[in-house]
C-alpha positions in Angstrom: -0.3 0.2 -0.1 2.4 2.2 1.3 4.5 1.7 -2.5 1.4 2.0 -4.5 0.8 5.3 -1.9 4.4 6.5 -3.4 3.6 6.0 -6.8 0.6 7.9 -7.3 1.7 11.1 -5.6 4.5 11.1 -7.4 2.4 10.8 -10.7 1.2 14.0 -9.5 3.2 16.4 -11.3 1.9 20.0 -13.4 0.7 20.1 -17.2 4.7 21.0 -18.6 5.8 21.2 -22.1 8.7 19.1 -23.1 11.5 22.5 -21.8 10.0 22.8 -18.5 11.1 20.8 -15.0 9.2 18.3 -13.2 7.1 20.3 -10.5 5.1 18.7 -7.8 1.9 19.6 -7.8 2.2 19.2 -3.8 1.8 22.8 -2.0 4.8 23.4 0.6 3.2 24.6 3.0 5.6 23.6 5.9 8.8 22.8 6.7 7.5 19.0 7.1 5.5 18.3 3.7 8.8 20.2 1.9 11.0 17.2 3.2 7.9 15.0 2.9 7.5 15.6 -0.8 11.4 15.6 -1.6 11.9 12.4 -0.2 9.4 10.8 -2.4 11.0 12.3 -5.4 14.8 11.5 -4.3 16.0 9.0 -5.2 17.8 7.0 -1.9 21.1 6.7 -2.8 22.0 9.3 -5.0 23.9 12.2 -4.4 21.6 16.2 -5.0 23.0 19.7 -4.6 19.3 22.7 -4.1 19.0 25.7 -5.3 16.7 28.6 -3.4 14.8 31.1 -5.9 13.2 33.5 -4.2 11.2 34.2 -7.7 9.8 31.3 -9.0 10.6 33.0 -12.8 13.9 32.7 -12.2 15.9 31.4 -14.7 18.9 28.9 -13.8 21.7 31.2 -14.9 24.7 32.6 -13.3 25.2 36.6 -12.9 27.4 36.9 -15.9 25.9 35.5 -18.6 22.6 37.0 -17.6 23.2 40.3 -19.6 21.7 40.1 -23.2 24.8 41.4 -25.3 28.1 39.5 -26.0 29.6 43.1 -25.0 28.3 43.1 -21.8 28.8 39.4 -21.0 32.7 40.4 -21.4 32.5 43.1 -20.1 31.3 41.0 -16.5 33.6 38.1 -16.6 36.9 40.9 -17.7 35.7 42.4 -14.2 37.3 39.4 -13.2 41.4 40.8 -14.2 40.3 44.1 -12.0 38.9 42.4 -8.9 42.7 41.0 -8.9 44.3 43.4 -8.6 42.5 45.6 -6.2 42.4 42.7 -4.3 45.0 42.1 -3.5 45.2 45.1 -1.0 42.1 44.4 0.5 42.7 40.3 1.6 45.1 39.5 3.9 45.9 36.4 2.2 45.1 36.2 -1.7 45.4 33.8 -3.8 48.3 33.4 -6.2 47.9 34.7 -9.8 47.3 31.2 -11.4 44.9 29.5 -8.6 41.9 30.8 -10.9 39.0 29.0 -9.2 40.0 30.2 -6.5 39.7 34.4 -7.4 37.0 33.3 -9.6 35.4 32.0 -6.4 36.4 34.4 -4.3 34.8 37.5 -7.4 31.6 35.7 -7.2 31.5 35.6 -3.1 31.9 39.4 -3.3 29.7 40.2 -5.4 31.1 39.7 -8.8 29.3 39.0 -11.7 31.0 35.7 -13.1 29.9 32.0 -15.2 29.6 30.1 -11.0 25.8 29.1 -10.1 25.6 28.4 -6.2 23.9 25.4 -5.1 23.8 23.8 -1.9 23.7 20.4 -0.4 21.3 21.1 2.0 17.5 21.5 1.4 16.4 23.5 4.4 19.2 25.8 2.6 17.9 26.1 -0.2 14.5 26.8 1.0 15.5 29.5 3.2 16.7 31.7 0.2 13.6 30.5 -1.8 11.5 32.8 1.2 13.5 35.7 1.1 10.8 37.6 -0.6 7.0 37.8 0.5 5.8 39.0 -2.8 6.1 36.0 -5.4 6.4 32.9 -5.2 9.8 30.8 -4.7 10.3 28.0 -6.3 13.5 24.9 -5.0 15.3 23.1 -7.7 17.1 19.8 -7.1 20.3 19.0 -8.9 21.9 15.5 -9.4 25.4 16.5 -10.3 27.0 13.1 -11.9 23.8 13.1 -13.9 24.7 16.6 -15.0 28.8 15.9 -15.6 27.3 12.4 -17.2 25.2 14.6 -19.3 28.5 17.0 -20.3 30.7 14.0 -20.9 29.2 10.4 -21.1 32.4 8.2 -19.6 32.2 10.7 -16.2 30.5 9.3 -13.4 31.5 11.6 -11.1 31.2 15.3 -9.5 34.2 17.3 -10.9 36.7 18.8 -8.5 39.0 22.2 -8.4 42.2 20.0 -8.4 42.6 16.6 -10.3 40.1 18.6 -13.4 41.7 21.8 -13.3 42.2 22.0 -16.4 39.0 21.0 -17.8 38.0 23.9 -15.4 40.5 26.6 -16.7 39.2 25.6 -19.9 35.1 26.8 -19.1 36.9 29.9 -17.0 38.7 31.1 -20.1 35.7 31.5 -22.1 34.2 34.7 -23.5 30.9 35.6 -23.7 30.2 34.6 -26.7 27.7 31.7 -27.3 28.2 28.2 -29.3 25.7 25.8 -30.3 28.3 23.2 -30.2 30.5 24.2 -27.1 30.9 23.0 -23.3 28.0 22.1 -21.5 27.2 23.3 -17.7 28.8 20.6 -15.7 28.6 20.8 -11.5 32.1 21.1 -9.4 32.6 20.6 -6.1 34.1 24.0 -4.7 37.7 24.8 -3.5 36.3 25.3 0.3 38.4 28.7 0.9 35.7 31.1 2.9 33.6 30.7 6.0 30.1 31.4 3.1 31.4 28.5 1.7 31.8 25.9 4.7 28.0 27.1 6.1 26.3 27.2 3.3 27.1 23.5 1.9 28.2 25.1 -1.0 28.7 23.5 -4.2 28.5 25.4 -7.7 27.7 24.3 -11.8 30.1 26.1 -14.0 28.1 27.5 -16.7 29.4 26.9 -20.8 29.2 28.5 -24.1 26.3 25.8 -25.4 23.3 27.1 -23.0 23.9 30.0 -20.3 20.6 28.2 -18.5 20.5 24.9 -16.8 17.7 23.5 -19.3 15.8 20.5 -18.3 17.4 19.1 -22.3 20.9 18.9 -20.1 19.6 17.8 -16.7 16.0 15.9 -17.3 16.0 14.6 -13.6 16.2 18.5 -11.8 12.6 18.8 -9.8 11.6 22.0 -8.8 9.7 22.5 -6.0 7.4 26.0 -6.2 6.8 27.5 -2.6 3.6 29.8 -2.5 4.6 33.7 -1.6 1.3 32.9 1.6 3.1 30.6 3.4 6.9 32.1 2.8 6.8 33.9 6.6 5.4 31.1 8.4 8.2 28.1 7.1 11.3 30.7 7.9 9.4 30.7 11.0 9.7 27.0 11.3 13.6 27.2 9.6 14.6 29.2 12.5 13.6 26.5 15.4 16.1 24.4 13.7 18.6 26.6 13.2 18.5 27.7 9.3 18.4 31.5 9.7 20.4 34.1 8.2 23.0 34.5 11.0 23.5 31.0 11.0 24.4 30.9 6.7 26.2 34.4 6.7 28.9 34.6 8.9 29.4 38.4 8.2 28.7 40.4 10.8 25.9 42.8 9.2 23.8 39.3 8.5 23.5 38.7 12.1 22.1 42.4 12.5 19.7 41.8 9.6 18.7 38.1 11.7 18.1 40.5 15.1 16.1 42.5 13.1 14.6 40.4 11.4 14.0 38.3 14.8 13.0 40.9 16.7 10.2 41.8 13.9 11.5 45.7 14.0 11.6 45.9 9.6 9.9 48.1 7.9 
């Protein structure tokens, strides 16, 4: 009976085109319901990453590749050179000049546009980010990173690594903002854990190539999108607070601690 019930639950999916992600009909109205729904859809022995969007209409596109023109995308990507020059004065222990991924991660950390897209290994953290904006429905995406890499390289059965796959990663980081229908596909990489924020958020990245800037169902057919109704977000954030997921716990900087304290006491205007 339990197996039949689970099958029936999983069959309940919103009507979608061939280019849409699978989206369960289940309404996420509590943290318990969120994890129960995940349990129905996720395979027990697979690795999953999660990403929360405060607005369900946002695409899975990294910041440097969201610009409309190739010139704008190139300009955004080339800002890394300026970041390297200026950051030498502001960072106590900057990476060496040839540690490109470390530089790109740092740039992403401080808000510079890159071709990295953040994911987390913690579903509750993704749910927190999906609940940030109460004016719009949010979404949590699930990704099987090994499947994504297998789609990019049929011989790959693992998540790519910053050290053992440095040559491959460098090819991506040298790309311009041009589209190439026959170019490199998006891959999943484990980060260098060189910041407290990455550690606290159990961070991971997809590194986007030139073939498709947005992660699509063609590249990652196993992605599932869970809709977070805007009317439930405030209650979900309070539930997450009870289990220790809040702005202070996932951001190490002092300004986030202050914002959390103001939110906790309901002093926001």
